[in-house]
C-alpha positions as CSV (number, residue, x, y, z in Angstrom):
1,X,43.1,53.0,-42.1
2,X,43.5,50.3,-44.5
3,X,41.6,49.6,-47.9
4,X,40.3,47.0,-46.6
5,X,38.6,48.4,-43.6
6,X,37.8,51.4,-45.3
7,X,35.3,49.2,-47.9
8,X,33.8,47.6,-44.8
9,X,32.7,50.6,-42.8
10,X,31.7,52.1,-46.4
11,X,29.4,49.2,-46.8
12,X,28.1,49.1,-43.7
13,X,27.3,53.0,-44.1
14,X,25.2,52.1,-47.2
15,X,23.3,49.4,-45.6
16,X,22.3,51.8,-43.2
17,X,21.3,54.2,-45.4
18,X,19.1,51.9,-47.1
19,X,17.3,50.4,-44.0
20,X,17.0,54.1,-42.9
21,X,15.4,54.6,-46.2
22,X,12.9,51.8,-45.6
23,X,12.2,52.5,-41.9
24,X,11.5,56.2,-43.3
25,X,9.1,54.9,-45.9
26,X,7.4,52.5,-43.4
27,X,6.8,55.3,-41.3
28,X,5.4,57.6,-43.2
29,X,6.4,60.5,-41.7
30,X,10.2,60.9,-42.4
31,X,10.8,62.4,-46.4
32,X,9.3,64.9,-48.1
33,X,7.3,62.4,-50.2
34,X,5.7,60.5,-47.0
35,X,4.7,63.8,-45.4
36,X,2.6,64.9,-48.7
37,X,1.4,61.2,-49.1
38,X,0.5,61.4,-45.4
39,X,-1.1,64.6,-45.7
40,X,-3.2,63.1,-49.1
41,X,-4.1,60.2,-47.0
42,X,-5.5,62.3,-43.8
43,X,-7.6,63.8,-46.7
44,X,-9.0,60.7,-48.0
45,X,-9.6,59.8,-44.3
46,X,-11.8,62.9,-44.1
47,X,-14.0,62.3,-47.2
48,X,-14.6,58.7,-46.9
49,X,-18.1,58.7,-45.7
50,X,-20.4,60.0,-47.8
51,X,-24.2,61.2,-46.6
52,X,-27.2,59.0,-48.2
53,X,-29.5,61.5,-50.5
54,X,-26.9,64.7,-50.7
55,X,-27.7,67.1,-53.3
56,X,-26.0,69.6,-55.3
57,X,-26.2,73.0,-54.1
58,X,-25.2,76.4,-55.1
59,X,-24.6,75.1,-58.6
60,X,-26.2,75.3,-62.1
61,X,-24.1,72.3,-63.5
62,X,-25.9,68.6,-63.0
63,X,-24.4,65.7,-61.6
64,X,-23.4,64.7,-64.6
65,X,-21.7,68.0,-66.0
66,X,-19.8,67.7,-62.7
67,X,-18.4,64.2,-63.3
68,X,-17.7,64.8,-66.9
69,X,-15.4,67.6,-65.9
70,X,-13.2,65.9,-63.3
71,X,-11.7,63.3,-66.1
72,X,-8.1,63.9,-66.9
73,X,-5.4,61.7,-68.9
74,X,-4.1,60.5,-65.2
75,X,-7.8,60.6,-63.0
76,X,-11.3,60.1,-63.0
77,X,-12.1,62.1,-60.4
78,X,-9.9,64.8,-58.2
79,X,-8.6,64.0,-54.7
80,X,-11.3,66.4,-53.5
81,X,-14.8,65.7,-54.7
82,X,-17.3,67.9,-52.1
83,X,-20.1,66.6,-54.7
84,X,-19.2,62.6,-55.2
85,X,-21.8,62.1,-52.4
86,X,-24.8,63.9,-54.6
87,X,-23.2,62.7,-57.9
88,X,-23.4,59.5,-56.4
89,X,-27.0,59.8,-55.4
90,X,-28.0,61.3,-59.2
91,X,-26.7,57.9,-59.8
92,X,-28.7,55.6,-57.6
93,X,-32.1,57.7,-58.1
94,X,-32.5,59.6,-61.3
95,X,-35.0,58.7,-63.6
96,X,-34.2,56.0,-66.6
97,X,-35.1,57.2,-70.0
98,X,-34.1,54.3,-71.7
99,X,-32.5,50.5,-71.5
100,X,-31.0,48.3,-74.0
101,X,-28.9,45.7,-74.2
102,X,-25.2,45.9,-73.1
103,X,-22.1,46.2,-75.2
104,X,-20.1,43.6,-76.5
105,X,-18.9,41.5,-73.9
106,X,-19.0,38.1,-72.1
107,X,-21.3,38.5,-69.2
108,X,-24.8,40.0,-68.7
109,X,-25.2,43.6,-68.7
110,X,-27.4,46.4,-70.0
111,X,-26.9,49.5,-71.1
112,X,-29.1,52.4,-69.5
113,X,-29.8,56.3,-70.3
114,X,-30.7,58.3,-67.1
115,X,-32.4,61.7,-67.3
116,X,-30.4,64.1,-68.8
117,X,-28.9,62.0,-71.4
118,X,-26.0,59.8,-69.0
119,X,-25.1,56.9,-69.9
120,X,-24.9,54.1,-67.5
121,X,-24.2,50.2,-67.4
122,X,-26.3,47.7,-65.0
123,X,-25.0,44.8,-63.7
124,X,-27.4,42.6,-62.0
125,X,-27.4,41.0,-58.7
126,X,-26.4,37.0,-59.4
127,X,-25.3,35.9,-56.3
128,X,-26.0,36.4,-52.4
129,X,-23.5,38.2,-50.6
130,X,-22.2,35.0,-48.7
131,X,-21.8,32.9,-51.8
132,X,-18.3,31.7,-52.2
133,X,-17.0,31.1,-56.2
134,X,-15.2,28.1,-56.3
135,X,-12.8,26.6,-59.0
136,X,-10.7,29.0,-60.9
137,X,-9.9,32.6,-59.8
138,X,-11.7,34.1,-62.7
139,X,-15.0,31.7,-62.6
140,X,-18.6,32.1,-62.1
141,X,-20.6,35.4,-63.0
142,X,-20.0,39.0,-62.5
143,X,-20.5,39.9,-59.2
144,X,-22.4,43.7,-59.2
145,X,-21.3,44.3,-55.6
146,X,-17.5,43.9,-56.4
147,X,-17.8,47.0,-58.8
148,X,-19.1,48.9,-55.7
149,X,-16.2,47.9,-53.6
150,X,-13.7,48.1,-56.1
151,X,-15.0,51.7,-56.9
152,X,-14.3,52.5,-53.1
153,X,-10.9,50.7,-53.1
154,X,-9.8,53.0,-55.7
155,X,-10.6,55.9,-53.5
156,X,-8.9,54.4,-50.3
157,X,-5.8,54.1,-52.4
158,X,-5.4,56.9,-54.0
159,X,-5.4,55.8,-57.2
160,X,-9.0,57.4,-58.8
161,X,-8.8,55.5,-62.0
162,X,-12.0,53.7,-61.7
163,X,-15.1,54.8,-63.2
164,X,-18.1,55.9,-60.2
165,X,-20.4,53.3,-59.4
166,X,-23.3,52.9,-57.1
167,X,-25.5,50.3,-55.9
168,X,-29.1,50.8,-57.2
169,X,-32.7,49.0,-56.9
170,X,-34.6,49.0,-60.0
171,X,-38.1,48.1,-60.4
172,X,-38.4,46.2,-63.8
173,X,-41.6,46.1,-64.2
174,X,-42.1,50.3,-64.0
175,X,-38.5,51.5,-64.7
176,X,-37.1,49.4,-67.1
177,X,-39.5,47.9,-69.4
178,X,-41.5,50.6,-70.3
179,X,-38.5,51.9,-71.9
180,X,-36.4,48.8,-72.8
181,X,-36.0,48.6,-76.6
182,X,-37.2,45.4,-78.5
183,X,-33.9,43.4,-78.5
184,X,-34.1,43.9,-74.5
185,X,-37.4,42.9,-73.9
186,X,-37.7,39.7,-75.8
187,X,-35.1,38.5,-73.6
188,X,-37.6,38.9,-70.3
189,X,-39.5,36.2,-68.8
190,X,-40.9,34.9,-65.4
191,X,-39.6,32.4,-63.0
192,X,-42.3,31.9,-60.8
193,X,-43.2,35.2,-59.8
194,X,-39.8,36.9,-60.5
195,X,-39.1,39.2,-63.5
196,X,-36.0,37.7,-65.1
197,X,-33.8,39.0,-68.4
198,X,-30.7,37.3,-70.1
199,X,-30.1,39.9,-72.1
200,X,-27.5,39.5,-75.5
201,X,-23.8,38.7,-74.5
202,X,-21.2,35.7,-75.4
203,X,-22.5,33.7,-72.5
204,X,-25.7,35.2,-71.8
205,X,-28.4,32.2,-72.0
206,X,-32.1,32.0,-71.9
207,X,-31.6,29.3,-69.2
208,X,-29.2,31.6,-67.1
209,X,-31.3,34.5,-66.2
210,X,-30.7,37.2,-63.9
211,X,-33.9,37.5,-61.8
212,X,-35.6,40.0,-59.3
213,X,-37.0,39.3,-56.3
214,X,-40.5,39.9,-57.7
215,X,-40.2,43.0,-59.5
216,X,-37.3,44.7,-57.9
217,X,-33.9,43.6,-58.9
218,X,-30.2,44.9,-57.3
219,X,-27.5,45.8,-59.1
220,X,-25.0,48.3,-59.7
221,X,-24.5,51.6,-62.0
222,X,-21.3,52.6,-63.3
223,X,-21.1,56.1,-64.7
224,X,-19.7,56.1,-68.4
225,X,-16.7,57.8,-69.5
226,X,-17.8,61.3,-71.2
227,X,-17.4,60.5,-75.3
228,X,-14.9,63.5,-75.1
229,X,-12.9,60.9,-73.9
230,X,-12.4,57.5,-76.3
231,X,-11.4,54.5,-75.1
232,X,-8.6,52.6,-76.5
233,X,-8.2,48.7,-75.7
234,X,-5.0,46.8,-75.3
235,X,-3.9,43.2,-74.4
236,X,-3.0,42.7,-71.1
237,X,0.7,41.5,-71.2
238,X,0.4,39.4,-67.9
239,X,-3.0,38.2,-69.7
240,X,-4.4,34.5,-69.0
241,X,-5.1,32.1,-71.7
242,X,-8.0,30.8,-70.8
243,X,-7.4,27.6,-72.3
244,X,-6.4,24.2,-70.1
245,X,-3.2,22.9,-70.6
246,X,-1.8,25.8,-72.7
247,X,0.2,28.7,-70.5
248,X,1.0,32.4,-71.1
249,X,4.3,33.2,-71.4
250,X,4.6,34.8,-68.2
251,X,3.6,31.8,-66.6
252,X,6.3,29.9,-67.6
253,X,9.1,32.2,-68.3
254,X,10.7,34.4,-65.0
255,X,12.3,36.6,-67.3
256,X,9.1,37.7,-69.3
257,X,9.4,41.5,-67.8
258,X,11.9,42.1,-69.3
259,X,10.7,41.4,-72.9
260,X,7.9,43.3,-71.9
261,X,9.9,46.5,-71.0
262,X,10.9,46.6,-74.5
263,X,7.7,46.6,-76.1
264,X,5.8,50.1,-76.4
265,X,3.8,51.8,-74.1
266,X,5.8,49.8,-71.4
267,X,9.2,51.1,-72.6
268,X,8.9,54.5,-71.6
269,X,6.4,56.3,-69.7
270,X,4.3,55.4,-66.7
271,X,2.4,52.7,-68.1
272,X,4.4,49.7,-66.6
273,X,3.9,51.1,-63.4
274,X,0.6,51.7,-63.9
275,X,0.6,47.6,-64.8
276,X,2.3,46.8,-61.4
277,X,-0.6,49.2,-59.2
278,X,-2.9,47.8,-60.8
279,X,-1.7,44.1,-60.4
280,X,-1.6,45.4,-56.6
281,X,-5.1,46.4,-56.4
282,X,-6.5,43.5,-58.4
283,X,-4.8,41.1,-55.7
284,X,-6.7,43.0,-52.9
285,X,-10.0,42.1,-54.7
286,X,-8.9,38.7,-56.0
287,X,-9.4,39.9,-59.5
288,X,-7.7,37.4,-61.9
289,X,-9.7,38.3,-65.1
290,X,-8.2,41.6,-66.3
291,X,-7.5,39.8,-69.6
292,X,-7.1,43.6,-71.3
293,X,-7.2,47.2,-70.3
294,X,-8.3,50.5,-71.7
295,X,-6.5,54.0,-71.8
296,X,-7.6,57.1,-73.6
297,X,-6.6,57.1,-77.3
298,X,-4.3,59.2,-78.8
299,X,-2.6,59.5,-75.2
300,X,1.1,58.8,-76.4
301,X,1.4,56.5,-73.8
302,X,0.7,59.3,-70.5
303,X,-2.9,58.5,-70.1
304,X,-3.4,56.2,-67.0
305,X,-4.4,52.6,-67.3
306,X,-8.2,52.7,-66.4
307,X,-9.8,50.6,-63.5
308,X,-12.8,49.4,-65.6
309,X,-14.8,46.1,-65.4
310,X,-14.0,44.3,-62.1
311,X,-17.1,42.7,-61.5
312,X,-15.0,39.5,-61.8
313,X,-13.5,39.6,-57.8
314,X,-14.7,39.4,-54.3
315,X,-15.5,35.8,-55.3
316,X,-13.6,33.5,-52.8
317,X,-12.5,35.4,-49.8
318,X,-10.4,32.3,-48.5
319,X,-8.3,32.4,-52.3
320,X,-5.4,34.7,-52.5
321,X,-4.4,34.2,-56.3
322,X,-0.8,35.0,-56.5
323,X,-0.2,34.8,-60.0
324,X,-2.2,38.1,-60.1
325,X,1.0,39.5,-58.7
326,X,3.2,38.5,-61.2
327,X,3.6,42.3,-62.9
328,X,5.2,42.7,-59.4
329,X,7.3,40.1,-58.7
330,X,8.5,39.3,-62.2
331,X,9.5,42.7,-62.5
332,X,11.3,43.5,-59.3
333,X,12.4,40.4,-58.0
334,X,13.2,38.7,-60.9
335,X,14.3,41.4,-63.3
336,X,15.6,44.1,-60.9
337,X,16.1,47.8,-62.5
338,X,12.9,47.0,-64.8
339,X,10.0,47.7,-63.1
340,X,9.3,49.8,-60.0
341,X,6.6,50.7,-57.2
342,X,5.6,54.1,-57.0
343,X,6.7,55.8,-53.4
344,X,2.9,57.3,-53.3
345,X,1.7,53.8,-53.4
346,X,4.5,52.2,-51.2
347,X,3.2,54.9,-48.7
348,X,-0.3,54.4,-49.0
349,X,-0.2,50.9,-48.7
350,X,1.8,51.2,-45.2
351,X,-0.8,53.7,-44.1
352,X,-3.3,51.0,-44.4
353,X,-1.7,47.9,-42.4
354,X,-3.0,46.8,-39.0
355,X,-6.7,46.7,-40.2
356,X,-7.2,50.2,-41.1
357,X,-7.8,49.3,-45.3
358,X,-11.1,47.1,-44.0
359,X,-12.1,49.5,-41.2
360,X,-12.0,52.2,-44.2
361,X,-13.4,50.2,-46.6
362,X,-16.8,49.5,-44.0
363,X,-16.9,53.2,-43.9
364,X,-16.7,54.1,-47.7
365,X,-19.5,51.6,-48.2
366,X,-21.7,52.1,-45.5
367,X,-23.0,54.8,-47.7
368,X,-24.3,52.8,-50.7
369,X,-27.7,51.9,-51.3
370,X,-26.9,48.1,-51.1
371,X,-25.5,48.3,-47.8
372,X,-23.8,45.8,-46.7
373,X,-21.7,45.3,-49.9
374,X,-19.4,42.8,-48.4
375,X,-19.7,40.1,-46.4
376,X,-17.5,40.2,-43.7
377,X,-14.8,37.6,-44.9
378,X,-14.2,39.4,-47.7
379,X,-13.0,42.6,-45.8
380,X,-10.6,40.2,-43.3
381,X,-9.0,39.1,-46.8
382,X,-8.4,42.5,-47.8
383,X,-6.3,43.2,-45.0
384,X,-4.3,39.6,-45.1
385,X,-3.7,40.3,-48.6
386,X,-2.4,43.5,-48.2
387,X,0.2,41.9,-46.1
388,X,1.1,40.0,-48.9
389,X,1.7,42.8,-51.3
390,X,3.8,44.8,-48.5
391,X,6.0,41.6,-47.7
392,X,6.7,41.1,-51.7
393,X,7.9,44.6,-51.8
394,X,9.8,44.5,-49.1
395,X,11.5,41.3,-50.9
396,X,12.0,43.4,-53.7
397,X,13.5,46.0,-51.5
398,X,15.8,43.4,-49.8
399,X,17.2,42.1,-52.9
400,X,17.6,45.4,-54.7
401,X,17.6,48.1,-52.2
402,X,15.0,50.5,-51.8
403,X,16.5,53.0,-54.6
404,X,16.0,50.1,-56.9
405,X,12.7,49.4,-56.2
406,X,10.7,52.5,-55.5
407,X,10.5,55.5,-57.7
408,X,9.3,59.0,-57.4
409,X,6.4,59.4,-60.4
410,X,3.8,61.7,-59.7
411,X,2.4,62.9,-63.0
412,X,-0.1,65.8,-62.7
413,X,-0.9,66.3,-66.5
414,X,-3.2,69.6,-67.0
415,X,-6.7,68.9,-68.0
416,X,-7.9,70.1,-71.4
């Protein structure tokens, strides 16, 4: 066979092998990694529905002790958590011992201490479920229900990097005011028959309080991560400037990923892969406001990117803000070999196609005390945006090949 013919045959074989790999990964059953990911997916499905009012049994540990022991360098909670429903029930019902203004930030929140000394962050309801936030993709107040929905999406995607969140109704007169600090009490006021407060934050104003319906306020509670895991804050490399007329470098430099890959902690370890996972997560929920992120301190770059503060999500179900995916398409299409997508992420996304994602979200959110957590248009948006993510990754594979797009990266660091 002539050399030219041999080269043609070789190219054809390589093309078929590449297409076969894409097909096997799409199918979710063809490789050892795919079979392992399918088993993990079935476990997630089996544990998705949670029982309301669940209580801990056969243990002397509190809910807070159990949740604290779950935390590790690469996960906030493990793959199998039979106690999760009981821990979330405790969050939604435990007596409030103390209430104070929230920690530093731009949005209204309160810092609560529950029975047993567990700190939580309370974010109050600001919008009805069907309210559409117009304007910039990061516009509007924080959405408490978005925190709840984002936590359960984290479960469904198998990331396990979001702190535990549950919805809760609190009586401001009987549960909050008797244990509130003077600083928080000074921000309470009445609007008609409704009790309101405006707290203390960068954008908190007396003219823009959060108001209960009478004395009952709906909100979300986020479980504070254990003090033994101190956080380190990082500027997100794809953060926005939030200044009209001034673009961040990534918004005009298509080769920006090349510069990011040369900077620690993105030049080694799992952090850039985490950033790409997070871009997928944020695109699905419509969160264009991740200007900073947290990891654990002194991690040597091995800690996960913690999916903390997801309240600027689920604002406009009709808006698919593609710029949120910039870490994905700039690293794998524009700058090949620099950024990749985890095989486990790709397989999980494919298993959630054809309406499976919204169906899983409905099932997970049915447990929450503030159900319904999301309006139907937001659930439909999840399926639509998932298709966009899958299509973007396929474009990467078509341009660079599966081997240069997907990477097997499963870090299971031991708990201390």
